C-alpha positions, 0 to 999 in steps of 0.5 A, a space after each residue: 921759636 927761641 934756642 933750646 925749646 921744644 914743642 909738645 903737641 898737645 891733643 884735648 879732646 873738647 868732648 870733656 873726656 880725655 887729654 892725649 899727645 901727638 905721635 910726634 911730639 919731642 921731648 919723651 921724658 916730660 910727654 911720657 911722665 906726665 901727659 901719657 899718665 894723665 891720659 891713662 888716667 882719664 881713659 882709665 876713669 872714665 873708659 871711653 874712646 878716643 873719637 877723632 871728631 872731638 879733638 882739638 889740638 893745641 901748642 906748649 912749649 918747654 924751655 929746658 934751658 932755665 927749667 923755669 917755664 912751659 908755654 901756651 900760646 906764648 904766654 909765660 906766667 910761670 905759675 907752678 904744675 898745680 896751676 898748669 894740670 888744675 886747669 887741664 883739670 878745668 878743660 876735662 871737666 868744662 868739656 872745653 880747652 881754657 888756658 894754660 898757663 905754664 909750670 916751674 920746679 924742674 928737676 934736675 932730669 928736667 921732670 916737673 917735679 910732683 908732676 903725677 900727684 898733682 895731675 892725680 889729684 887736680 883731676 878730681 880723684 880722691 887721694 886717699 879713699 874715704 878720706 876727701 874728694 878734691 872738686 873746682 868751682 869758678 868765682 869770677 872767672 877763676 879756678 877755686 879748688 876745694 876738698 870736702 871732707 865726711 859726709 854729715 847732714 851738717 855741713 862746715 865751712 871752712 875758711 882757711 888764714 892767710 897761708 893756705 894749701 890744701 894738700 901740701 898743708 896735709 904733710 903735717 901729721 897735727 892739722 891733717 889729725 885736725 881736720 880728719 877729726 872735723 870730719 867726724 862730726 861734721 861734712 868739712 867743705 874747705 877751699 884754697 882763696 884766689 891766689 893761694 893753692 890749687 886755686 887760680 893764682 891772681 896776683 892782683 889783690 883781692 877786696 873782701 867782697 870777693 873773697 866772700 864771692 869765692 865761698 859762695 861759687 862753693 855754695 852754690 856748685 854743694 847746692 847749700 841751704 845753711 851751714 856752719 861757718 869756721 874762719 881762721 885768721 884772714 878767715 874769722 873776717 871774711 866768716 864773721 862778714 859774710 855772717 852778718 851779709 849772708 844771715 839766712 844761709 849762715 846758721 852759726 859762726 865760729 873763728 880761731 885767732 880773729 881780729 877785726 883789724 890786721 893793723 895799727 892805726 890811731 884807734 885801733 892799737 892792739 895789732 902792729 903797724 903795716 910796715 913791720 906786718 909786711 916786714 916779718 913776712 916778706 922778707 924772708 918769705 919760703 925759708 920758714 920763719 913763717 912758724 916763729 909768728 904762727 906756732 913758736 913753741 914747735 919750731 925749730 922742729 916744723 921750719 922745714 915744713 913750714 918753708 916747704 908750705 909757704 913757697 906751694 902756697 904762692 910767690 911773694 908777689 902774690 904774698 904780698 897782695 895779700 898782704 894789702 889785703 890784710 891792710 885795709 880788711 877794718 870790719 868794727 862797723 859791721 860787729 853789732 849787726 850780725 845777728 847769728 850765734 858767734 863763738 870766738 875762740 883765741 889762745 893766750 900764747 898767741 903773738 901772730 895776733 894777740 888775744 887782746 883782739 879776739 877779747 875786742 871781737 867778743 865784745 862788740 858782737 852781740 851776744 857772742 860767747 869767748 873761749 881763750 885757750 892757756 896755750 897752742 899759738 895761732 894755729 887750732 891744731 896744736 896743744 888745744 886741738 881736742 879741747 877746740 874740738 869739743 868747743 866746736 860740736 857744742 857750739 855747733 850742736 847746740 846752735 843747729 838744733 836751735 835753728 831746727 827749733 825756729 824751724 819747726 816753729 814757722 812750719 807750723 
């Protein structure tokens, strides 16, 4: 073992009930602050007593020299305390021990920052009773985290944009108000795409098919027969392709701030060149500069919150993979194949994705409806939030009733 490390024997209840730590463990601050907290929560929530025959041991190694990593079985990916707790939660809910990556972001005392909050929420508990439930499912061997808001009989699957973190995003009161307002009319399911937020931090570049697989895994886990789709920014492209691919599942789809292609080409000149897009985001990632792209009208007021969100969403390497995916997205050929009702929404002052891209979508999707808002930037939860929610409610209500009428007709 290298100098400056501690070994912490950790016991996992293989039946999926509990996690405890060994009596001979050192590094008491870390153990007491996090693993004991985890044990207390799981035993209290399940009302169980430990059965020694169900327990198998593992080793966590914490590097106290740098404070960068906690290793499991010699692995040192160092991809965040949220993912450590994500994997622990997965081990508990699936009833078996799984690989646990390392964690970083230590405070000066050597305690991982925000550990208690992540442990609590990543176990699938309700953070704010009556507000949302956090769940997990698998897609292509990766864990996908998702929230469920509201209890309406109408389910709205919400596909977020390039930047998302299910919990960190809730610190933005405008965003929180947006989600809560949507959940008054729909059972909203929103998720962190692979590589981001509370989902597994796979640094490889995903493709559109894998993005759609993430949606399908949630649809399967929640046993959804039909649902509405809402896509924001990158999520708009994913939602439109999903609707074209699985028309029997999707009642109708709405998109905000979307585009058919994310980079400029000889035959599509409505977006910047790929090099410029990468430079705009990668060079200052973690400083909050993306706020000047997504909602410049709220800057610099929101810069510190954007900086925190950027750091929690993903690291620059993962962001580079995400941007690489964006350079490959081109759904123009599929737009005529979308036979479902589509609502295209865009802000007139969107500097991230010009309104001309929204108009292009509406012009090339058969029967699509287009609404343009006077301001609000690239995000729907600011100045025009109430108008957008009203339009979504009206659109989904109208198209949902049409689907019910068709179903009744077929039944007779």
